[in-house]
DSSP file (Angstrom, degrees, kcal/mol; ACC not computed):
  #  RESIDUE AA STRUCTURE BP1 BP2  ACC     N-H-->O    O-->H-N    N-H-->O    O-->H-N    TCO  KAPPA ALPHA  PHI   PSI    X-CA   Y-CA   Z-CA
    1    1 A M              0   0    0      0, 0.0     2,-0.5     0, 0.0    24,-0.0   0.000 360.0 360.0 360.0 131.3    0.0    0.0    0.0
    2    2 A E        -     0   0    0     23,-0.1     2,-0.5     2,-0.0     0, 0.0  -0.792 360.0-159.0 -92.9 127.4    1.4    3.4   -1.0
    3    3 A I        -     0   0    0     -2,-0.5     2,-0.4     2,-0.0    18,-0.0  -0.937   8.2-148.4-109.9 126.5    0.9    6.2    1.6
    4    4 A S        -     0   0    0     -2,-0.5     3,-0.2     1,-0.1    21,-0.1  -0.776  17.8-176.8 -98.0 135.5    1.1    9.7    0.2
    5    5 A F    >   +     0   0    0     -2,-0.4     3,-1.7     1,-0.1    -1,-0.1   0.143  52.4 111.8-111.7  16.7    2.4   12.6    2.4
    6    6 A E  T 3  S+     0   0    0      1,-0.3    -1,-0.1     3,-0.0    -2,-0.0   0.766  70.5  61.4 -63.9 -26.1    1.7   15.4   -0.1
    7    7 A S  T 3  S+     0   0    0     -3,-0.2     2,-0.3     2,-0.0    -1,-0.3   0.534  75.5 114.7 -80.4  -4.2   -1.0   16.9    2.0
    8    8 A L    <   -     0   0    0     -3,-1.7     5,-0.1     1,-0.2    -3,-0.1  -0.519  43.4-174.1 -71.1 126.5    1.5   17.6    4.9
    9    9 A E        +     0   0    0     -2,-0.3    -1,-0.2     3,-0.1    -3,-0.0   0.745  64.6  55.8 -92.8 -27.1    1.8   21.3    5.3
   10   10 A T  S    S-     0   0    0      2,-0.3     4,-0.1     1,-0.1    -2,-0.0  -0.739  82.6-123.2-107.5 155.7    4.6   21.4    8.0
   11   11 A P  S    S+     0   0    0      0, 0.0     2,-0.3     0, 0.0    -1,-0.1   0.711  94.3  75.4 -69.4 -17.4    8.0   19.8    7.7
   12   12 A A  S    S-     0   0    0      1,-0.0     2,-0.7     0, 0.0    -2,-0.3  -0.745  80.5-133.3 -94.9 142.6    7.3   17.8   10.9
   13   13 A L        -     0   0    0     -2,-0.3     2,-0.2    -5,-0.1    -5,-0.0  -0.859  29.1-160.5 -94.9 118.2    5.0   14.8   10.9
   14   14 A T     >  -     0   0    0     -2,-0.7     4,-2.2     1,-0.1     5,-0.1  -0.515  30.6-114.2 -98.2 164.6    2.6   15.0   13.8
   15   15 A K  H  > S+     0   0    0      1,-0.2     4,-2.5     2,-0.2     5,-0.2   0.878 119.1  54.8 -61.8 -37.2    0.4   12.4   15.5
   16   16 A A  H  > S+     0   0    0      1,-0.2     4,-2.1     2,-0.2    -1,-0.2   0.890 108.0  48.8 -63.6 -38.8   -2.7   14.2   14.2
   17   17 A Q  H  > S+     0   0    0      2,-0.2     4,-2.3     1,-0.2    -2,-0.2   0.885 109.8  51.5 -68.8 -38.3   -1.3   14.0   10.7
   18   18 A L  H  X S+     0   0    0     -4,-2.2     4,-2.2     2,-0.2    -2,-0.2   0.927 110.4  48.8 -61.8 -43.9   -0.6   10.3   11.1
   19   19 A A  H  X S+     0   0    0     -4,-2.5     4,-2.2     1,-0.2    -2,-0.2   0.895 110.1  51.6 -62.6 -39.5   -4.2    9.7   12.4
   20   20 A E  H  X S+     0   0    0     -4,-2.1     4,-3.0     2,-0.2    -1,-0.2   0.885 108.0  52.2 -64.5 -38.7   -5.5   11.7    9.4
   21   21 A L  H  X>S+     0   0    0     -4,-2.3     4,-3.0     2,-0.2     5,-0.6   0.902 109.0  49.7 -63.8 -41.2   -3.5    9.5    7.0
   22   22 A L  I  X>S+     0   0    0     -4,-2.2     4,-1.5     2,-0.2     5,-1.4   0.908 113.6  47.1 -62.2 -41.1   -4.9    6.3    8.6
   23   23 A F  I  <5S+     0   0    0     -4,-2.2     4,-0.4     4,-0.2    -2,-0.2   0.946 119.2  38.6 -63.6 -49.4   -8.4    7.8    8.2
   24   24 A D  I  <5S+     0   0    0     -4,-3.0    -2,-0.2     1,-0.1    -3,-0.2   0.900 129.7  24.9 -70.7 -42.9   -7.8    8.9    4.6
   25   25 A Q  I  <5S+     0   0    0     -4,-3.0    -3,-0.2    -5,-0.2    -2,-0.2   0.690 128.6  35.6-105.5 -20.0   -5.9    5.9    3.2
   26   26 A I  I  <<S-     0   0    0     -4,-1.5    -3,-0.2    -5,-0.6    -4,-0.1   0.741  98.0-124.5-102.7 -31.6   -6.7    3.0    5.4
   27   27 A G      < +     0   0    0     -5,-1.4    -4,-0.2    -4,-0.4    -3,-0.1   0.531  56.6 144.1 100.5   6.8  -10.4    3.7    6.1
   28   28 A L        -     0   0    0     -6,-1.2    -1,-0.3     1,-0.1    -2,-0.1  -0.437  56.4-105.3 -71.0 153.8  -10.4    3.7    9.9
   29   29 A N     >  -     0   0    0      1,-0.1     4,-2.6    -2,-0.1     5,-0.2  -0.361  34.3-103.5 -75.1 167.1  -12.8    6.2   11.4
   30   30 A K  H  > S+     0   0    0      1,-0.2     4,-2.4     2,-0.2     5,-0.2   0.865 120.3  50.0 -62.2 -38.6  -11.2    9.3   13.0
   31   31 A R  H  > S+     0   0    0      2,-0.2     4,-2.6     1,-0.2    -1,-0.2   0.934 112.9  46.2 -66.0 -46.1  -11.6    8.1   16.6
   32   32 A E  H  > S+     0   0    0      2,-0.2     4,-2.5     1,-0.2    -2,-0.2   0.891 112.2  52.3 -62.6 -39.8  -10.1    4.7   15.8
   33   33 A S  H  X S+     0   0    0     -4,-2.6     4,-2.2     2,-0.2    -2,-0.2   0.938 111.9  44.5 -61.8 -48.3   -7.2    6.4   13.9
   34   34 A K  H  X S+     0   0    0     -4,-2.4     4,-2.6     1,-0.2    -2,-0.2   0.921 114.2  49.8 -63.1 -44.3   -6.4    8.7   16.8
   35   35 A D  H  X S+     0   0    0     -4,-2.6     4,-2.5     1,-0.2    -1,-0.2   0.881 110.3  50.7 -62.5 -38.9   -6.7    5.8   19.4
   36   36 A M  H  X S+     0   0    0     -4,-2.5     4,-2.3     2,-0.2    -1,-0.2   0.921 112.2  45.7 -66.7 -44.1   -4.4    3.6   17.3
   37   37 A I  H  X S+     0   0    0     -4,-2.2     4,-2.3     2,-0.2     5,-0.2   0.927 114.4  48.7 -64.0 -45.2   -1.7    6.3   17.0
   38   38 A D  H  X S+     0   0    0     -4,-2.6     4,-2.5     1,-0.2    -2,-0.2   0.919 112.1  48.7 -61.1 -43.9   -1.9    7.1   20.7
   39   39 A A  H  X S+     0   0    0     -4,-2.5     4,-2.3     2,-0.2    -1,-0.2   0.893 109.8  53.1 -63.8 -39.9   -1.7    3.4   21.7
   40   40 A F  H  X S+     0   0    0     -4,-2.3     4,-2.0     1,-0.2    -2,-0.2   0.944 114.5  39.8 -60.1 -50.5    1.3    2.9   19.4
   41   41 A F  H  X S+     0   0    0     -4,-2.3     4,-2.6     2,-0.2    -2,-0.2   0.842 113.3  54.8 -72.6 -32.4    3.3    5.8   20.9
   42   42 A D  H  X S+     0   0    0     -4,-2.5     4,-2.6    -5,-0.2    -1,-0.2   0.909 108.9  49.3 -63.0 -41.3    2.1    5.0   24.5
   43   43 A L  H  X S+     0   0    0     -4,-2.3     4,-2.2     2,-0.2    -2,-0.2   0.930 112.6  46.3 -63.8 -46.3    3.4    1.4   24.0
   44   44 A I  H  X S+     0   0    0     -4,-2.0     4,-2.0     1,-0.2    -2,-0.2   0.938 114.2  48.9 -61.4 -46.7    6.8    2.6   22.7
   45   45 A S  H  X S+     0   0    0     -4,-2.6     4,-2.5     1,-0.2    -2,-0.2   0.916 111.3  48.8 -59.6 -45.7    7.1    5.2   25.5
   46   46 A Q  H  X S+     0   0    0     -4,-2.6     4,-2.2     1,-0.2    -1,-0.2   0.898 109.4  51.9 -64.8 -40.9    6.2    2.7   28.2
   47   47 A K  H  <>S+     0   0    0     -4,-2.2     5,-2.8     1,-0.2    -1,-0.2   0.904 112.1  46.9 -61.9 -40.6    8.7    0.1   26.9
   48   48 A L  H ><5S+     0   0    0     -4,-2.0     3,-1.5     3,-0.2    -2,-0.2   0.902 110.4  51.6 -68.3 -41.1   11.5    2.8   27.0
   49   49 A V  H 3<5S+     0   0    0     -4,-2.5    -1,-0.2     1,-0.3    -2,-0.2   0.876 107.1  54.8 -60.4 -37.2   10.5    3.9   30.5
   50   50 A D  T 3<5S-     0   0    0     -4,-2.2    -1,-0.3    -5,-0.2    -2,-0.2   0.499 123.0-109.3 -75.2  -3.1   10.7    0.3   31.6
   51   51 A G  T < 5S+     0   0    0     -3,-1.5     2,-0.3     1,-0.3    -3,-0.2   0.596  74.2 135.3  87.5  11.6   14.3    0.2   30.2
   52   52 A E      < -     0   0    0     -5,-2.8    -1,-0.3    -6,-0.2     2,-0.1  -0.717  54.9-120.8 -95.2 143.9   13.5   -2.1   27.2
   53   53 A D        -     0   0    0     -2,-0.3     2,-0.5    10,-0.1    10,-0.2  -0.489  20.3-142.4 -74.7 151.6   14.8   -1.4   23.7
   54   54 A V  E     -A   62   0A   0      8,-2.6     8,-3.1    -2,-0.1     2,-0.5  -0.978  15.6-170.4-119.9 120.1   12.3   -0.9   20.9
   55   55 A K  E     -A   61   0A   0     -2,-0.5     2,-0.6     6,-0.2     6,-0.2  -0.947   6.2-170.4-114.6 123.6   13.1   -2.4   17.5
   56   56 A I  E >>  -A   60   0A   0      4,-2.9     3,-2.4    -2,-0.5     4,-2.1  -0.939  30.8-122.3-114.2 108.8   11.0   -1.5   14.5
   57   57 A S  T 34 S+     0   0    0     -2,-0.6     4,-0.0     1,-0.3    -2,-0.0  -0.194  92.8   8.3 -54.7 131.3   12.0   -3.8   11.6
   58   58 A G  T 34 S+     0   0    0      1,-0.1    -1,-0.3    35,-0.0    35,-0.0   0.417 129.0  60.3  79.0  -2.1   13.1   -1.8    8.5
   59   59 A F  T <4 S-     0   0    0     -3,-2.4    35,-2.2     1,-0.2     2,-0.3   0.710 100.7 -96.1-120.0 -59.4   13.0    1.5   10.5
   60   60 A G  E  <  -AB  56  93A   0     -4,-2.1    -4,-2.9    33,-0.3     2,-0.4  -0.971  29.9 -76.1 161.5-173.9   15.4    1.4   13.4
   61   61 A N  E     -AB  55  92A   0     31,-2.5    31,-2.5    -2,-0.3     2,-0.5  -0.957  20.8-155.6-122.8 134.8   16.0    0.9   17.1
   62   62 A F  E     -AB  54  91A   0     -8,-3.1    -8,-2.6    -2,-0.4     2,-0.4  -0.940  25.0-177.3-103.2 128.5   15.2    3.1   20.1
   63   63 A Q  E     - B   0  90A   0     27,-2.8    27,-3.0    -2,-0.5     2,-0.5  -0.957  25.9-130.5-130.7 147.3   17.5    2.4   23.0
   64   64 A I  E     - B   0  89A   0     -2,-0.4     2,-0.4    25,-0.2    25,-0.2  -0.825  27.1-172.5 -93.1 130.8   17.9    3.6   26.6
   65   65 A R  E     - B   0  88A   0     23,-3.0    23,-2.9    -2,-0.5     2,-0.6  -0.984  17.5-139.5-125.7 135.8   21.4    4.6   27.5
   66   66 A T  E     - B   0  87A   0     -2,-0.4     2,-0.5    21,-0.2    21,-0.2  -0.848  16.6-157.3 -96.5 121.9   22.5    5.6   31.0
   67   67 A K  E     - B   0  86A   0     19,-3.4    19,-1.9    -2,-0.6     3,-0.1  -0.843  16.1-127.1-100.1 133.4   24.9    8.6   31.0
   68   68 A A        -     0   0    0     -2,-0.5     2,-0.1    17,-0.2    15,-0.0  -0.310  31.8 -91.7 -74.0 158.2   27.2    8.9   34.0
   69   69 A A        +     0   0    0     16,-0.1    15,-0.2    -2,-0.0    -1,-0.1  -0.392  54.8 171.4 -64.6 148.7   27.5   12.1   36.1
   70   70 A R  E     -C   83   0B   0     13,-2.2    13,-3.1    -3,-0.1     2,-0.2  -0.987  37.5 -92.2-155.9 159.7   30.2   14.4   34.9
   71   71 A P  E     -C   82   0B   0      0, 0.0     2,-0.2     0, 0.0     9,-0.0  -0.563  46.4-178.7 -75.8 143.0   31.6   17.9   35.4
   72   72 A G  E     -C   81   0B   0      9,-2.8     9,-1.9    -2,-0.2     2,-0.4  -0.705  17.7-132.1-129.8-176.9   30.2   20.5   33.1
   73   73 A R  E     -C   80   0B   0      7,-0.3     7,-0.2    -2,-0.2     6,-0.1  -0.996  18.0-123.6-144.7 134.4   30.6   24.2   32.5
   74   74 A N     >  -     0   0    0      5,-3.0     4,-3.2    -2,-0.4     5,-0.2  -0.680  23.5-151.3 -73.1 116.8   28.2   27.1   32.1
   75   75 A P  T  4 S+     0   0    0      0, 0.0    -1,-0.2     0, 0.0     0, 0.0   0.779  91.1  50.9 -66.4 -24.5   29.1   28.5   28.6
   76   76 A R  T  4 S+     0   0    0      1,-0.1    -2,-0.0     3,-0.1     0, 0.0   0.914 127.4  18.6 -77.1 -43.3   28.0   32.0   29.5
   77   77 A T  T  4 S-     0   0    0      2,-0.1    -1,-0.1    -3,-0.0     3,-0.1   0.634  91.6-129.1-104.5 -16.8   29.9   32.3   32.8
   78   78 A G     <  +     0   0    0     -4,-3.2     2,-0.1     1,-0.3    -2,-0.0   0.451  56.8 150.1  80.1  -1.1   32.5   29.6   32.6
   79   79 A E        -     0   0    0     -5,-0.2    -5,-3.0    -6,-0.1     2,-0.3  -0.413  50.0-117.4 -68.8 137.6   31.4   28.4   36.0
   80   80 A S  E     +C   73   0B   0     -7,-0.2    -7,-0.3    -2,-0.1    -1,-0.1  -0.577  38.0 176.4 -74.8 135.4   31.9   24.7   36.7
   81   81 A I  E     -C   72   0B   0     -9,-1.9    -9,-2.8    -2,-0.3     2,-0.3  -0.997  30.0-115.8-138.9 143.1   28.6   22.8   37.3
   82   82 A P  E     -C   71   0B   0      0, 0.0     2,-0.6     0, 0.0   -13,-0.0  -0.589  19.9-147.7 -78.5 139.0   27.9   19.2   37.9
   83   83 A I  E     -C   70   0B   0    -13,-3.1   -13,-2.2    -2,-0.3     3,-0.1  -0.941  23.0-131.0-104.6 121.8   25.8   17.3   35.4
   84   84 A E        -     0   0    0     -2,-0.6     2,-0.1   -15,-0.2   -17,-0.1  -0.254  25.5 -93.7 -72.7 157.1   23.8   14.6   37.0
   85   85 A A        +     0   0    0    -16,-0.1     2,-0.3   -19,-0.0   -17,-0.2  -0.398  57.0 166.7 -63.6 145.4   23.5   11.0   35.8
   86   86 A R  E     -B   67   0A   0    -19,-1.9   -19,-3.4    -3,-0.1     2,-0.4  -0.984  37.0-113.6-157.3 164.4   20.6   10.5   33.6
   87   87 A R  E     -B   66   0A   0     -2,-0.3     2,-0.3   -21,-0.2   -21,-0.2  -0.879  33.5-174.1-103.9 138.4   18.9    8.1   31.1
   88   88 A V  E     -B   65   0A   0    -23,-2.9   -23,-3.0    -2,-0.4     2,-0.5  -0.929  22.4-124.5-129.9 155.0   18.6    9.2   27.5
   89   89 A V  E     -B   64   0A   0     -2,-0.3     2,-0.3   -25,-0.2   -25,-0.2  -0.849  25.9-169.1 -98.0 132.8   16.9    7.7   24.4
   90   90 A T  E     -B   63   0A   0    -27,-3.0   -27,-2.8    -2,-0.5     2,-0.4  -0.915   7.3-152.1-118.1 151.0   19.0    7.1   21.3
   91   91 A F  E     -B   62   0A   0     -2,-0.3     2,-0.5   -29,-0.2   -29,-0.2  -0.984   7.6-171.5-123.5 132.1   17.8    6.2   17.9
   92   92 A H  E     -B   61   0A   0    -31,-2.5   -31,-2.5    -2,-0.4     2,-0.1  -0.980  22.3-134.1-122.8 117.4   19.7    4.2   15.3
   93   93 A A  E     -B   60   0A   0     -2,-0.5   -33,-0.3   -33,-0.2   -34,-0.1  -0.376  24.8-112.6 -68.1 146.1   18.3    4.0   11.9
   94   94 A S     >  -     0   0    0    -35,-2.2     4,-2.5   -38,-0.1     5,-0.2  -0.332  25.2-111.5 -72.3 160.9   18.2    0.6   10.2
   95   95 A H  H  > S+     0   0    0      1,-0.2     4,-2.7     2,-0.2     5,-0.2   0.886 119.9  56.2 -59.4 -38.6   20.4   -0.1    7.1
   96   96 A K  H  > S+     0   0    0      2,-0.2     4,-2.2     1,-0.2    -1,-0.2   0.914 109.0  45.0 -60.9 -44.7   17.2   -0.3    5.1
   97   97 A L  H  > S+     0   0    0      2,-0.2     4,-2.5     1,-0.2    -2,-0.2   0.913 112.5  51.6 -66.5 -42.8   16.1    3.2    6.2
   98   98 A K  H  X S+     0   0    0     -4,-2.5     4,-2.0     1,-0.2    -2,-0.2   0.920 112.0  46.3 -60.3 -43.8   19.5    4.7    5.6
   99   99 A E  H  X>S+     0   0    0     -4,-2.7     5,-2.2     2,-0.2     4,-1.1   0.898 111.1  52.4 -65.3 -40.1   19.6    3.2    2.1
  100  100 A H  H  <5S+     0   0    0     -4,-2.2     3,-0.4    -5,-0.2    -2,-0.2   0.913 110.1  48.3 -61.9 -42.9   16.1    4.5    1.4
  101  101 A I  H  <5S+     0   0    0     -4,-2.5    -1,-0.2     1,-0.2    -2,-0.2   0.876 112.8  48.2 -64.5 -38.4   17.1    8.0    2.5
  102  102 A Q  H  <5S-     0   0    0     -4,-2.0    -1,-0.2    -5,-0.2    -2,-0.2   0.626 109.8-124.2 -79.2 -13.1   20.2    7.9    0.4
  103  103 A G  T  <5 +     0   0    0     -4,-1.1    -3,-0.2    -3,-0.4    -2,-0.1   0.836  43.1 176.9  74.0  32.9   18.2    6.7   -2.6
  104  104 A I    > < -     0   0    0     -5,-2.2     3,-1.2    -6,-0.1     5,-0.3  -0.542  36.3-105.6 -72.7 130.9   20.4    3.6   -3.1
  105  105 A P  T 3  S+     0   0    0      0, 0.0     3,-0.1     0, 0.0    -1,-0.1  -0.205 105.1  44.9 -55.0 145.4   19.2    1.4   -6.0
  106  106 A G  T 3  S+     0   0    0      1,-0.5     2,-0.2    -3,-0.1    -6,-0.1   0.336  97.6  92.4  98.2  -5.6   17.5   -1.8   -4.8
  107  107 A T  S X  S-     0   0    0     -3,-1.2     3,-1.0    -8,-0.1    -1,-0.5  -0.565  94.6 -98.8-108.5 179.3   15.5    0.0   -2.1
  108  108 A D  T 3  S+     0   0    0      1,-0.2    -8,-0.0    -2,-0.2    -1,-0.0   0.479 108.4  81.7 -76.2  -1.3   12.0    1.5   -2.4
  109  109 A A  T 3         0   0    0     -5,-0.3    -1,-0.2     1,-0.2    -9,-0.0   0.430 360.0 360.0 -85.3   1.6   13.4    5.0   -3.0
  110  110 A E    <         0   0    0     -3,-1.0    -1,-0.2    -6,-0.2    -2,-0.1   0.515 360.0 360.0 -62.4 360.0   14.0    4.4   -6.7
């Protein structure tokens, strides 16, 4: 199934636009479309909060990484400040997505 993004007015793809695409091109009603998008992102968010990696085949991996505490510096004043340990989300695109973005022959970007 081909999904068209020509109707997108902003450079960012929003959850509302994804729900509208499901409504227009898949045929779900607007409420089901919104609920499906919300459930999808809630599931990804919860898995990451729980410390689990999220792998989406053909798209990429979201991973939780723990960064250690370290000394930092206020760039305006030069004052040393401690940066606390924290967890961050990283995203690594799949080879398939990278090739698609680059327009490499043999992918769907031809």
